[in-house]
N, C-alpha and C positions, 0 to 999 in steps of 0.2 A: 546621178550621172547626167551630164549635159546632153540636151537634145541637139541633134544635127538636122536642121530643117532646110529643105529646098523649097522656096516659094515658086511654085510652077502654076498650074491651073488652080491650085489651092496649096496651102502649106502641107508639104509631104515630109514625113519624118524618116530619115535613113536609119536602118537598123541592120547590123551585121551579126546575126546569130550563127548557130551551127550550120543550118542549111545554106545560108549565104556563103559562109566560109568554105563549105564543101564545093559549091558551084564555082567559086573563085579559084580554089585549088585545082579543080578539074580543068578549068580553062587556061590557067597560067602556071602549069606544072613547074614546080621548082623555083618560082620567082618569089622573092621575099617581100611580102606585102607590108611588112613593118618599115620598109625603107621608103614608103610613099612620101613621107614627110621630109626625107633627106634629099634636097634638091641635087646634091652631088651624085647620088646613087640611083635616083629614080630612072627606070627604063621604060616606063609606060608611055605610050603615045596618047594623044588627046582622045582619039576615038575609042580607046579601051575604057576610058572613064564613063562612056555611055553604058557599057556593059556593067561596070561596077555600080553605077547609079541605079540601073534597073534591078540588079540583085538586091541592093539595099532598100529598094522601095516595094518589092513584091510581097513582103510580109504583110503589108497593109492593104494591098490591092493585088491579089493573085491573078486577076484577069489582065493586068498591065503587061504589055508586050515591049520588048526592047525598042522597037520602032516608035512606039508611043512615047517612051521616055526621051528618045532622041528628038522627036518633034517638040515635046514640051520644053526641053532644054534649049533647043534652037529658038523657040518663041521668046525666051527670056534672055538670050545673049544680047548684050547692048542695052537692054531695058533694066534688068535686075542684076545680072551677073556678066562677068567675062568668063571665057573658058578656064582661065587660071583660077578664078574664084570657085567655080564648080569643082575643079580638080582638088583644090585645097580643102573644101568642105568634105568631100568624099574621103580624102586621105585622112583627115582628122577623125572622122567617124570610124573608119576601119581601125586605125591605131588605137583609139579609145576603147572600142568594143572588144578588141582582141586583148586588152589588158596592158598594152604597152605604155599607155599614158596613165599614171596613177590617178585614181579618183581622190579628189580632195576630201580629207576626213574632217569632221567637225572638231574644232578646237574646244576642249573642255577646260574652262577656267576653274582652278581649284582655289578655295579660300582656306587658309590655315585655321584650324579649329582653336578655340580658346580653351585653356585649361580652367577648370572650376576655381573660382576664387581670385583669378587674375583678371585685371581689366586692361584694356588696350589704351585707355586714356591716361595722360600724364597728370599727376597731382601737382597742384600749385603750391 
């Protein structure tokens, strides 16, 4: 599965597991998070993405506070990201980790087996 990284004070990997999903559901009761990638349907305002970023980052750093994430995001606005860039990275991570975006499967190339006594080369 693809990693979703926010380069803040250091590269920080977003992860939306069961705990993150529960916290998001508690905060945004009844809102469909799978619509985050659908620009027509998205109803989240920019400041709500700070909460989503915080939830996605606390698995790695439980001491991280929402205000810390907001400060780190603000430091990188205009330098590394726009607000829209951050919102898109978070939205992609949430949809991928929820299983909405299918994980690319390895393509296995099969080679037909040769039957004994038959050769693939043409005779002259």
